[in-house]
N, CA, C, O and the ligand as a Tripos MOL2 file, in Angstrom:
@<TRIPOS>MOLECULE
protein
  281   279    71     0     0
PROTEIN
NO_CHARGES

@<TRIPOS>ATOM
      1 N          48.4630  169.4760   74.9510 N.3       1 MET1
      2 CA         48.8190  168.0760   74.8190 C.3       1 MET1
      3 C          49.9700  167.8700   73.8340 C.2       1 MET1
      4 O          50.2080  166.7450   73.3950 O.2       1 MET1
      5 N          50.6620  168.9040   73.4940 N.am      2 ILE2
      6 CA         51.7480  168.7810   72.5240 C.3       2 ILE2
      7 C          52.7850  167.7880   73.0310 C.2       2 ILE2
      8 O          53.2540  167.8720   74.1660 O.2       2 ILE2
      9 N          53.1330  166.8420   72.1550 N.am      3 ASP3
     10 CA         54.1200  165.7930   72.4170 C.3       3 ASP3
     11 C          53.7020  164.8300   73.5300 C.2       3 ASP3
     12 O          54.5560  164.1940   74.1480 O.2       3 ASP3
     13 N          52.3960  164.7180   73.7900 N.am      4 ALA4
     14 CA         51.9080  163.8110   74.8310 C.3       4 ALA4
     15 C          51.9140  162.3590   74.3420 C.2       4 ALA4
     16 O          52.0740  162.0820   73.1530 O.2       4 ALA4
     17 N          51.7360  161.4540   75.2900 N.am      5 THR5
     18 CA         51.5900  160.0310   75.0000 C.3       5 THR5
     19 C          50.1820  159.6050   75.3880 C.2       5 THR5
     20 O          49.7130  159.9210   76.4810 O.2       5 THR5
     21 N          49.5060  158.8860   74.4900 N.am      6 LEU6
     22 CA         48.1740  158.3590   74.7560 C.3       6 LEU6
     23 C          48.2820  156.8410   74.8410 C.2       6 LEU6
     24 O          48.9620  156.2090   74.0330 O.2       6 LEU6
     25 N          47.6040  156.2660   75.8260 N.am      7 TYR7
     26 CA         47.6230  154.8100   76.0060 C.3       7 TYR7
     27 C          46.2750  154.2500   75.5880 C.2       7 TYR7
     28 O          45.2330  154.7860   75.9670 O.2       7 TYR7
     29 N          46.2860  153.1730   74.8070 N.am      8 LEU8
     30 CA         45.0640  152.5770   74.2790 C.3       8 LEU8
     31 C          45.0430  151.0810   74.5870 C.2       8 LEU8
     32 O          45.9970  150.3580   74.3000 O.2       8 LEU8
     33 N          43.9370  150.6360   75.1760 N.am      9 ALA9
     34 CA         43.7540  149.2020   75.4130 C.3       9 ALA9
     35 C          42.2930  148.8730   75.1730 C.2       9 ALA9
     36 O          41.4010  149.6230   75.5700 O.2       9 ALA9
     37 N          42.0570  147.7510   74.5240 N.am     10 GLY10
     38 CA         40.6970  147.2990   74.2780 C.3      10 GLY10
     39 C          40.4830  145.9470   74.9390 C.2      10 GLY10
     40 O          41.3550  145.0800   74.8830 O.2      10 GLY10
     41 N          39.3310  145.7660   75.5600 N.am     11 ILE11
     42 CA         38.9710  144.4850   76.1630 C.3      11 ILE11
     43 C          37.7850  143.9220   75.3850 C.2      11 ILE11
     44 O          36.7670  144.5940   75.2200 O.2      11 ILE11
     45 N          37.9220  142.6880   74.9080 N.am     12 ARG12
     46 CA         36.8350  142.0530   74.1650 C.3      12 ARG12
     47 C          35.6940  141.7100   75.1120 C.2      12 ARG12
     48 O          35.8950  141.0900   76.1560 O.2      12 ARG12
     49 N          34.5050  142.1210   74.7280 N.am     13 LYS13
     50 CA         33.3380  141.8620   75.5640 C.3      13 LYS13
     51 C          33.0250  140.3660   75.6430 C.2      13 LYS13
     52 O          32.5770  139.8690   76.6760 O.2      13 LYS13
     53 N          33.2700  139.6480   74.5230 N.am     14 ASP14
     54 CA         32.9000  138.2280   74.4930 C.3      14 ASP14
     55 C          33.8560  137.3350   75.2760 C.2      14 ASP14
     56 O          33.4330  136.3210   75.8300 O.2      14 ASP14
     57 N          35.1430  137.6970   75.3320 N.am     15 THR15
     58 CA         36.1210  136.8260   76.0030 C.3      15 THR15
     59 C          36.7270  137.4600   77.2490 C.2      15 THR15
     60 O          37.2830  136.7530   78.0880 O.2      15 THR15
     61 N          36.6280  138.7740   77.3830 N.am     16 GLY16
     62 CA         37.2670  139.4550   78.5040 C.3      16 GLY16
     63 C          38.7680  139.6050   78.3360 C.2      16 GLY16
     64 O          39.4470  140.0900   79.2410 O.2      16 GLY16
     65 N          39.2950  139.1940   77.1850 N.am     17 GLU17
     66 CA         40.7290  139.2790   76.9090 C.3      17 GLU17
     67 C          41.0500  140.6130   76.2270 C.2      17 GLU17
     68 O          40.1740  141.2820   75.6790 O.2      17 GLU17
     69 N          42.3400  140.9750   76.2810 N.am     18 TYR18
     70 CA         42.7570  142.1710   75.5620 C.3      18 TYR18
     71 C          42.5530  141.9700   74.0780 C.2      18 TYR18
     72 O          42.8190  140.8910   73.5480 O.2      18 TYR18
     73 N          42.0860  142.9940   73.4120 N.am     19 GLU19
     74 CA         41.9730  142.9650   71.9580 C.3      19 GLU19
     75 C          43.3830  143.0510   71.3930 C.2      19 GLU19
     76 O          44.1180  143.9990   71.6710 O.2      19 GLU19
     77 N          43.7510  142.0600   70.6040 N.am     20 GLU20
     78 CA         45.0730  142.0950   70.0000 C.3      20 GLU20
     79 C          45.0530  143.0170   68.7940 C.2      20 GLU20
     80 O          44.1180  142.9910   67.9940 O.2      20 GLU20
     81 N          46.0640  143.8100   68.6740 N.am     21 ASP21
     82 CA         46.2180  144.7290   67.5570 C.3      21 ASP21
     83 C          45.0750  145.7500   67.4970 C.2      21 ASP21
     84 O          44.5660  146.0570   66.4190 O.2      21 ASP21
     85 N          44.6780  146.2730   68.6620 N.am     22 ALA22
     86 CA         43.6660  147.3340   68.6930 C.3      22 ALA22
     87 C          44.1730  148.5250   67.8860 C.2      22 ALA22
     88 O          45.3780  148.7470   67.7740 O.2      22 ALA22
     89 N          43.2540  149.2700   67.3390 N.am     23 ASP23
     90 CA         43.6430  150.4020   66.5070 C.3      23 ASP23
     91 C          42.6020  151.5110   66.6730 C.2      23 ASP23
     92 O          41.4460  151.2440   67.0030 O.2      23 ASP23
     93 N          43.0150  152.7290   66.4470 N.am     24 SER24
     94 CA         42.1000  153.8640   66.4810 C.3      24 SER24
     95 C          41.3580  153.9510   65.1590 C.2      24 SER24
     96 O          41.9000  153.6000   64.1110 O.2      24 SER24
     97 N          40.1150  154.4200   65.2090 N.am     25 CYS25
     98 CA         39.4030  154.6760   63.9580 C.3      25 CYS25
     99 C          39.9550  155.9800   63.3500 C.2      25 CYS25
    100 O          40.7240  156.6930   63.9940 O.2      25 CYS25
    101 N          39.5600  156.2770   62.1260 N.am     26 GLN26
    102 CA         40.1060  157.4480   61.4450 C.3      26 GLN26
    103 C          39.7020  158.7500   62.1100 C.2      26 GLN26
    104 O          40.4740  159.7090   62.1040 O.2      26 GLN26
    105 N          38.5050  158.8020   62.6840 N.am     27 ILE27
    106 CA         38.0830  160.0270   63.3680 C.3      27 ILE27
    107 C          38.9680  160.2610   64.5870 C.2      27 ILE27
    108 O          39.4370  161.3780   64.8100 O.2      27 ILE27
    109 N          39.1980  159.2140   65.3770 N.am     28 CYS28
    110 CA         40.0670  159.3550   66.5540 C.3      28 CYS28
    111 C          41.4970  159.6950   66.1350 C.2      28 CYS28
    112 O          42.1680  160.4860   66.7980 O.2      28 CYS28
    113 N          41.9640  159.0950   65.0310 N.am     29 LYS29
    114 CA         43.3160  159.4240   64.5570 C.3      29 LYS29
    115 C          43.4330  160.9170   64.2540 C.2      29 LYS29
    116 O          44.4240  161.5550   64.6080 O.2      29 LYS29
    117 N          42.4200  161.4620   63.6000 N.am     30 LYS30
    118 CA         42.4640  162.8920   63.2790 C.3      30 LYS30
    119 C          42.4680  163.7390   64.5470 C.2      30 LYS30
    120 O          43.1770  164.7420   64.6260 O.2      30 LYS30
    121 N          41.6640  163.3300   65.5520 N.am     31 MET31
    122 CA         41.6320  164.0880   66.8050 C.3      31 MET31
    123 C          42.9730  163.9950   67.5310 C.2      31 MET31
    124 O          43.4410  164.9740   68.1130 O.2      31 MET31
    125 N          43.5900  162.8090   67.4920 N.am     32 ILE32
    126 CA         44.8910  162.6090   68.1340 C.3      32 ILE32
    127 C          45.9460  163.4770   67.4360 C.2      32 ILE32
    128 O          46.7680  164.1180   68.0910 O.2      32 ILE32
    129 N          45.9100  163.4890   66.1080 N.am     33 ILE33
    130 CA         46.8500  164.3150   65.3340 C.3      33 ILE33
    131 C          46.6490  165.7900   65.6910 C.2      33 ILE33
    132 O          47.6080  166.5050   65.9810 O.2      33 ILE33
    133 N          45.3860  166.2330   65.6650 N.am     34 ASN34
    134 CA         45.0940  167.6470   65.9130 C.3      34 ASN34
    135 C          45.3960  168.0690   67.3410 C.2      34 ASN34
    136 O          45.6430  169.2480   67.5950 O.2      34 ASN34
    137 N          45.3790  167.1310   68.2780 N.am     35 ALA35
    138 CA         45.6950  167.4410   69.6710 C.3      35 ALA35
    139 C          47.2020  167.5670   69.8960 C.2      35 ALA35
    140 O          47.6370  168.0120   70.9580 O.2      35 ALA35
    141 N          47.9920  167.1780   68.9060 N.am     36 GLY36
    142 CA         49.4400  167.2770   69.0350 C.3      36 GLY36
    143 C          50.0590  166.1310   69.8110 C.2      36 GLY36
    144 O          51.1990  166.2270   70.2670 O.2      36 GLY36
    145 N          49.3040  165.0350   69.9650 N.am     37 ILE37
    146 CA         49.8470  163.8580   70.6580 C.3      37 ILE37
    147 C          50.9510  163.2600   69.8040 C.2      37 ILE37
    148 O          50.8140  163.1390   68.5870 O.2      37 ILE37
    149 N          52.0420  162.8880   70.4500 N.am     38 LYS38
    150 CA         53.2270  162.4400   69.7240 C.3      38 LYS38
    151 C          53.2320  160.9390   69.4740 C.2      38 LYS38
    152 O          53.6380  160.4860   68.4040 O.2      38 LYS38
    153 N          52.7810  160.1660   70.4610 N.am     39 GLN39
    154 CA         52.8050  158.7090   70.2980 C.3      39 GLN39
    155 C          51.6150  158.0730   70.9840 C.2      39 GLN39
    156 O          51.0660  158.6040   71.9500 O.2      39 GLN39
    157 N          51.2270  156.9110   70.4560 N.am     40 VAL40
    158 CA         50.1450  156.1220   71.0410 C.3      40 VAL40
    159 C          50.7250  154.7580   71.3780 C.2      40 VAL40
    160 O          51.3020  154.0840   70.5240 O.2      40 VAL40
    161 N          50.5630  154.3650   72.6260 N.am     41 ILE41
    162 CA         51.0370  153.0550   73.0630 C.3      41 ILE41
    163 C          49.8180  152.1490   73.1900 C.2      41 ILE41
    164 O          48.9050  152.4230   73.9680 O.2      41 ILE41
    165 N          49.8150  151.0570   72.4070 N.am     42 VAL42
    166 CA         48.6560  150.1750   72.2900 C.3      42 VAL42
    167 C          48.9510  148.8410   72.9560 C.2      42 VAL42
    168 O          49.9500  148.1890   72.6500 O.2      42 VAL42
    169 N          48.0770  148.4410   73.8670 N.am     43 ARG43
    170 CA         48.1930  147.1170   74.4880 C.3      43 ARG43
    171 C          47.8380  146.0700   73.4540 C.2      43 ARG43
    172 O          46.7760  146.1430   72.8370 O.2      43 ARG43
    173 N          48.7220  145.0870   73.2540 N.am     44 THR44
    174 CA         48.4780  144.0620   72.2430 C.3      44 THR44
    175 C          48.1820  142.7030   72.8640 C.2      44 THR44
    176 O          47.9310  141.7370   72.1420 O.2      44 THR44
    177 N          48.2080  142.6160   74.1550 N.am     45 GLY45
    178 CA         47.9450  141.3520   74.8410 C.3      45 GLY45
    179 C          48.2820  141.5120   76.3050 C.2      45 GLY45
    180 O          48.5490  142.6210   76.7670 O.2      45 GLY45
    181 N          48.2740  140.4240   77.0310 N.am     46 LYS46
    182 CA         48.5040  140.4830   78.4720 C.3      46 LYS46
    183 C          49.8520  141.1200   78.8120 C.2      46 LYS46
    184 O          49.9620  141.8740   79.7790 O.2      46 LYS46
    185 N          50.8670  140.8150   78.0180 N.am     47 ASP47
    186 CA         52.2030  141.3190   78.3330 C.3      47 ASP47
    187 C          52.8080  142.1620   77.2200 C.2      47 ASP47
    188 O          53.9780  142.5360   77.3010 O.2      47 ASP47
    189 N          52.0430  142.4660   76.1900 N.am     48 GLY48
    190 CA         52.6440  143.1350   75.0480 C.3      48 GLY48
    191 C          52.0450  144.4940   74.7470 C.2      48 GLY48
    192 O          50.9230  144.8060   75.1460 O.2      48 GLY48
    193 N          52.8080  145.2790   74.0440 N.am     49 TYR49
    194 CA         52.3250  146.5730   73.5690 C.3      49 TYR49
    195 C          53.1260  146.9720   72.3410 C.2      49 TYR49
    196 O          54.2080  146.4470   72.0800 O.2      49 TYR49
    197 N          52.5640  147.9180   71.5930 N.am     50 LYS50
    198 CA         53.3090  148.4780   70.4710 C.3      50 LYS50
    199 C          53.2220  149.9940   70.5720 C.2      50 LYS50
    200 O          52.2720  150.5380   71.1350 O.2      50 LYS50
    201 N          54.2130  150.6610   70.0280 N.am     51 THR51
    202 CA         54.2520  152.1140   70.0560 C.3      51 THR51
    203 C          54.0710  152.6460   68.6420 C.2      51 THR51
    204 O          54.7880  152.2600   67.7190 O.2      51 THR51
    205 N          53.1000  153.5390   68.4910 N.am     52 ILE52
    206 CA         52.8270  154.1560   67.1940 C.3      52 ILE52
    207 C          53.3120  155.5960   67.2310 C.2      52 ILE52
    208 O          52.9560  156.3580   68.1300 O.2      52 ILE52
    209 N          54.1210  155.9600   66.2550 N.am     53 ASN53
    210 CA         54.5440  157.3410   66.0830 C.3      53 ASN53
    211 C          53.4430  158.0490   65.2860 C.2      53 ASN53
    212 O          53.2340  157.7350   64.1140 O.2      53 ASN53
    213 N          52.7460  158.9900   65.9010 N.am     54 VAL54
    214 CA         51.5910  159.6380   65.2700 C.3      54 VAL54
    215 C          51.9810  160.3050   63.9500 C.2      54 VAL54
    216 O          51.1500  160.4180   63.0490 O.2      54 VAL54
    217 N          53.2130  160.7390   63.8280 N.am     55 GLU55
    218 CA         53.6780  161.3380   62.5770 C.3      55 GLU55
    219 C          53.4610  160.3910   61.3930 C.2      55 GLU55
    220 O          53.2450  160.8420   60.2680 O.2      55 GLU55
    221 N          53.5190  159.0720   61.6480 N.am     56 GLU56
    222 CA         53.2820  158.0980   60.5740 C.3      56 GLU56
    223 C          51.8540  158.1750   60.0440 C.2      56 GLU56
    224 O          51.6250  157.9510   58.8550 O.2      56 GLU56
    225 N          50.8790  158.4920   60.9230 N.am     57 TRP57
    226 CA         49.4930  158.6400   60.4740 C.3      57 TRP57
    227 C          49.3660  159.8660   59.5680 C.2      57 TRP57
    228 O          48.5460  159.8780   58.6490 O.2      57 TRP57
    229 N          50.1650  160.8820   59.8230 N.am     58 VAL58
    230 CA         50.1300  162.0790   58.9820 C.3      58 VAL58
    231 C          50.7550  161.7640   57.6200 C.2      58 VAL58
    232 O          50.2250  162.1520   56.5790 O.2      58 VAL58
    233 N          51.8860  161.0570   57.6440 N.am     59 LYS59
    234 CA         52.6020  160.7580   56.3960 C.3      59 LYS59
    235 C          51.8670  159.7290   55.5480 C.2      59 LYS59
    236 O          51.9140  159.7800   54.3190 O.2      59 LYS59
    237 N          51.1860  158.7880   56.2110 N.am     60 ASN60
    238 CA         50.5110  157.6920   55.4950 C.3      60 ASN60
    239 C          49.0060  157.7540   55.7730 C.2      60 ASN60
    240 O          48.4520  156.8800   56.4410 O.2      60 ASN60
    241 N          48.3660  158.7760   55.2640 N.am     61 ASP61
    242 CA         46.9370  158.9880   55.5100 C.3      61 ASP61
    243 C          46.1190  157.9270   54.7670 C.2      61 ASP61
    244 O          46.0930  157.8930   53.5370 O.2      61 ASP61
    245 N          45.4480  157.0600   55.5450 N.am     62 GLU62
    246 CA         44.6750  155.9560   54.9470 C.3      62 GLU62
    247 C          43.5230  156.4660   54.0920 C.2      62 GLU62
    248 O          43.1120  155.7960   53.1440 O.2      62 GLU62
    249 N          43.0000  157.6380   54.4170 N.am     63 LEU63
    250 CA         41.8910  158.1890   53.6250 C.3      63 LEU63
    251 C          42.3090  158.4360   52.1870 C.2      63 LEU63
    252 O          41.4950  158.3170   51.2710 O.2      63 LEU63
    253 N          43.5850  158.7810   51.9810 N.am     64 LEU64
    254 CA         44.0790  159.0300   50.6320 C.3      64 LEU64
    255 C          44.1360  157.7510   49.8200 C.2      64 LEU64
    256 O          44.1170  157.7850   48.5890 O.2      64 LEU64
    257 N          44.2070  156.6000   50.5270 N.am     65 ASP65
    258 CA         44.2200  155.3030   49.8560 C.3      65 ASP65
    259 C          42.8170  154.7220   49.7180 C.2      65 ASP65
    260 O          42.6450  153.6190   49.1990 O.2      65 ASP65
    261 N          41.8200  155.4660   50.1830 N.am     66 GLY66
    262 CA         40.4390  155.0060   50.0740 C.3      66 GLY66
    263 C          40.0120  154.0450   51.1620 C.2      66 GLY66
    264 O          38.9290  153.4670   51.0810 O.2      66 GLY66
    265 N          40.8540  153.8550   52.2000 N.am     67 LYS67
    266 CA         40.5180  152.9280   53.2810 C.3      67 LYS67
    267 C          39.5940  153.6280   54.2840 C.2      67 LYS67
    268 O          39.9110  154.7030   54.7940 O.2      67 LYS67
    269 N          38.4620  153.0080   54.5500 N.am     68 ILE68
    270 CA         37.5160  153.5380   55.5240 C.3      68 ILE68
    271 C          37.4600  152.5670   56.6980 C.2      68 ILE68
    272 O          37.1720  151.3850   56.5100 O.2      68 ILE68
    273 N          37.7320  153.0540   57.9040 N.am     69 THR69
    274 CA         37.8050  152.1350   59.0560 C.3      69 THR69
    275 C          36.7460  152.4270   60.1070 C.2      69 THR69
    276 O          36.8330  151.8880   61.2100 O.2      69 THR69
    277 N          35.7650  153.2450   59.8170 N.am     70 TYR70
    278 CA         34.7120  153.4740   60.8120 C.3      70 TYR70
    279 C          33.3590  153.3400   60.1750 C.2      70 TYR70
    280 O          32.3410  153.4970   60.8490 O.2      70 TYR70
    281 ZN         37.4160  156.3180   67.1520 Zn       71 ZN71
@<TRIPOS>BOND
     1     1     2 1
     2     2     3 1
     3     3     4 2
     4     3     5 am
     5     5     6 1
     6     6     7 1
     7     7     8 2
     8     7     9 am
     9     9    10 1
    10    10    11 1
    11    11    12 2
    12    11    13 am
    13    13    14 1
    14    14    15 1
    15    15    16 2
    16    15    17 am
    17    17    18 1
    18    18    19 1
    19    19    20 2
    20    19    21 am
    21    21    22 1
    22    22    23 1
    23    23    24 2
    24    23    25 am
    25    25    26 1
    26    26    27 1
    27    27    28 2
    28    27    29 am
    29    29    30 1
    30    30    31 1
    31    31    32 2
    32    31    33 am
    33    33    34 1
    34    34    35 1
    35    35    36 2
    36    35    37 am
    37    37    38 1
    38    38    39 1
    39    39    40 2
    40    39    41 am
    41    41    42 1
    42    42    43 1
    43    43    44 2
    44    43    45 am
    45    45    46 1
    46    46    47 1
    47    47    48 2
    48    47    49 am
    49    49    50 1
    50    50    51 1
    51    51    52 2
    52    51    53 am
    53    53    54 1
    54    54    55 1
    55    55    56 2
    56    55    57 am
    57    57    58 1
    58    58    59 1
    59    59    60 2
    60    59    61 am
    61    61    62 1
    62    62    63 1
    63    63    64 2
    64    63    65 am
    65    65    66 1
    66    66    67 1
    67    67    68 2
    68    67    69 am
    69    69    70 1
    70    70    71 1
    71    71    72 2
    72    71    73 am
    73    73    74 1
    74    74    75 1
    75    75    76 2
    76    75    77 am
    77    77    78 1
    78    78    79 1
    79    79    80 2
    80    79    81 am
    81    81    82 1
    82    82    83 1
    83    83    84 2
    84    83    85 am
    85    85    86 1
    86    86    87 1
    87    87    88 2
    88    87    89 am
    89    89    90 1
    90    90    91 1
    91    91    92 2
    92    91    93 am
    93    93    94 1
    94    94    95 1
    95    95    96 2
    96    95    97 am
    97    97    98 1
    98    98    99 1
    99    99   100 2
   100    99   101 am
   101   101   102 1
   102   102   103 1
   103   103   104 2
   104   103   105 am
   105   105   106 1
   106   106   107 1
   107   107   108 2
   108   107   109 am
   109   109   110 1
   110   110   111 1
   111   111   112 2
   112   111   113 am
   113   113   114 1
   114   114   115 1
   115   115   116 2
   116   115   117 am
   117   117   118 1
   118   118   119 1
   119   119   120 2
   120   119   121 am
   121   121   122 1
   122   122   123 1
   123   123   124 2
   124   123   125 am
   125   125   126 1
   126   126   127 1
   127   127   128 2
   128   127   129 am
   129   129   130 1
   130   130   131 1
   131   131   132 2
   132   131   133 am
   133   133   134 1
   134   134   135 1
   135   135   136 2
   136   135   137 am
   137   137   138 1
   138   138   139 1
   139   139   140 2
   140   139   141 am
   141   141   142 1
   142   142   143 1
   143   143   144 2
   144   143   145 am
   145   145   146 1
   146   146   147 1
   147   147   148 2
   148   147   149 am
   149   149   150 1
   150   150   151 1
   151   151   152 2
   152   151   153 am
   153   153   154 1
   154   154   155 1
   155   155   156 2
   156   155   157 am
   157   157   158 1
   158   158   159 1
   159   159   160 2
   160   159   161 am
   161   161   162 1
   162   162   163 1
   163   163   164 2
   164   163   165 am
   165   165   166 1
   166   166   167 1
   167   167   168 2
   168   167   169 am
   169   169   170 1
   170   170   171 1
   171   171   172 2
   172   171   173 am
   173   173   174 1
   174   174   175 1
   175   175   176 2
   176   175   177 am
   177   177   178 1
   178   178   179 1
   179   179   180 2
   180   179   181 am
   181   181   182 1
   182   182   183 1
   183   183   184 2
   184   183   185 am
   185   185   186 1
   186   186   187 1
   187   187   188 2
   188   187   189 am
   189   189   190 1
   190   190   191 1
   191   191   192 2
   192   191   193 am
   193   193   194 1
   194   194   195 1
   195   195   196 2
   196   195   197 am
   197   197   198 1
   198   198   199 1
   199   199   200 2
   200   199   201 am
   201   201   202 1
   202   202   203 1
   203   203   204 2
   204   203   205 am
   205   205   206 1
   206   206   207 1
   207   207   208 2
   208   207   209 am
   209   209   210 1
   210   210   211 1
   211   211   212 2
   212   211   213 am
   213   213   214 1
   214   214   215 1
   215   215   216 2
   216   215   217 am
   217   217   218 1
   218   218   219 1
   219   219   220 2
   220   219   221 am
   221   221   222 1
   222   222   223 1
   223   223   224 2
   224   223   225 am
   225   225   226 1
   226   226   227 1
   227   227   228 2
   228   227   229 am
   229   229   230 1
   230   230   231 1
   231   231   232 2
   232   231   233 am
   233   233   234 1
   234   234   235 1
   235   235   236 2
   236   235   237 am
   237   237   238 1
   238   238   239 1
   239   239   240 2
   240   239   241 am
   241   241   242 1
   242   242   243 1
   243   243   244 2
   244   243   245 am
   245   245   246 1
   246   246   247 1
   247   247   248 2
   248   247   249 am
   249   249   250 1
   250   250   251 1
   251   251   252 2
   252   251   253 am
   253   253   254 1
   254   254   255 1
   255   255   256 2
   256   255   257 am
   257   257   258 1
   258   258   259 1
   259   259   260 2
   260   259   261 am
   261   261   262 1
   262   262   263 1
   263   263   264 2
   264   263   265 am
   265   265   266 1
   266   266   267 1
   267   267   268 2
   268   267   269 am
   269   269   270 1
   270   270   271 1
   271   271   272 2
   272   271   273 am
   273   273   274 1
   274   274   275 1
   275   275   276 2
   276   275   277 am
   277   277   278 1
   278   278   279 1
   279   279   280 2
@<TRIPOS>SUBSTRUCTURE
     1 MET1         2 RESIDUE 1 A MET
     2 ILE2         6 RESIDUE 1 A ILE
     3 ASP3        10 RESIDUE 1 A ASP
     4 ALA4        14 RESIDUE 1 A ALA
     5 THR5        18 RESIDUE 1 A THR
     6 LEU6        22 RESIDUE 1 A LEU
     7 TYR7        26 RESIDUE 1 A TYR
     8 LEU8        30 RESIDUE 1 A LEU
     9 ALA9        34 RESIDUE 1 A ALA
    10 GLY10       38 RESIDUE 1 A GLY
    11 ILE11       42 RESIDUE 1 A ILE
    12 ARG12       46 RESIDUE 1 A ARG
    13 LYS13       50 RESIDUE 1 A LYS
    14 ASP14       54 RESIDUE 1 A ASP
    15 THR15       58 RESIDUE 1 A THR
    16 GLY16       62 RESIDUE 1 A GLY
    17 GLU17       66 RESIDUE 1 A GLU
    18 TYR18       70 RESIDUE 1 A TYR
    19 GLU19       74 RESIDUE 1 A GLU
    20 GLU20       78 RESIDUE 1 A GLU
    21 ASP21       82 RESIDUE 1 A ASP
    22 ALA22       86 RESIDUE 1 A ALA
    23 ASP23       90 RESIDUE 1 A ASP
    24 SER24       94 RESIDUE 1 A SER
    25 CYS25       98 RESIDUE 1 A CYS
    26 GLN26      102 RESIDUE 1 A GLN
    27 ILE27      106 RESIDUE 1 A ILE
    28 CYS28      110 RESIDUE 1 A CYS
    29 LYS29      114 RESIDUE 1 A LYS
    30 LYS30      118 RESIDUE 1 A LYS
    31 MET31      122 RESIDUE 1 A MET
    32 ILE32      126 RESIDUE 1 A ILE
    33 ILE33      130 RESIDUE 1 A ILE
    34 ASN34      134 RESIDUE 1 A ASN
    35 ALA35      138 RESIDUE 1 A ALA
    36 GLY36      142 RESIDUE 1 A GLY
    37 ILE37      146 RESIDUE 1 A ILE
    38 LYS38      150 RESIDUE 1 A LYS
    39 GLN39      154 RESIDUE 1 A GLN
    40 VAL40      158 RESIDUE 1 A VAL
    41 ILE41      162 RESIDUE 1 A ILE
    42 VAL42      166 RESIDUE 1 A VAL
    43 ARG43      170 RESIDUE 1 A ARG
    44 THR44      174 RESIDUE 1 A THR
    45 GLY45      178 RESIDUE 1 A GLY
    46 LYS46      182 RESIDUE 1 A LYS
    47 ASP47      186 RESIDUE 1 A ASP
    48 GLY48      190 RESIDUE 1 A GLY
    49 TYR49      194 RESIDUE 1 A TYR
    50 LYS50      198 RESIDUE 1 A LYS
    51 THR51      202 RESIDUE 1 A THR
    52 ILE52      206 RESIDUE 1 A ILE
    53 ASN53      210 RESIDUE 1 A ASN
    54 VAL54      214 RESIDUE 1 A VAL
    55 GLU55      218 RESIDUE 1 A GLU
    56 GLU56      222 RESIDUE 1 A GLU
    57 TRP57      226 RESIDUE 1 A TRP
    58 VAL58      230 RESIDUE 1 A VAL
    59 LYS59      234 RESIDUE 1 A LYS
    60 ASN60      238 RESIDUE 1 A ASN
    61 ASP61      242 RESIDUE 1 A ASP
    62 GLU62      246 RESIDUE 1 A GLU
    63 LEU63      250 RESIDUE 1 A LEU
    64 LEU64      254 RESIDUE 1 A LEU
    65 ASP65      258 RESIDUE 1 A ASP
    66 GLY66      262 RESIDUE 1 A GLY
    67 LYS67      266 RESIDUE 1 A LYS
    68 ILE68      270 RESIDUE 1 A ILE
    69 THR69      274 RESIDUE 1 A THR
    70 TYR70      278 RESIDUE 1 A TYR
    71 ZN71       281 GROUP 0 **** ****
């Protein structure tokens, strides 16, 4: 999976709408990093998306800042 692209979309159970600003938990981030995935494209709404450069998760490790997201 080296340099692969992963697509992420979340649907809210209560509204059936796309979850805006969906994000991976820290465990999934580590698995994505270790798999060699290069970018994650996240659906942010009906017509929107954002692209995350996985290298940024390596450079800015939230665990080092004490942030726990799972
Ligand atoms: Zn996860």
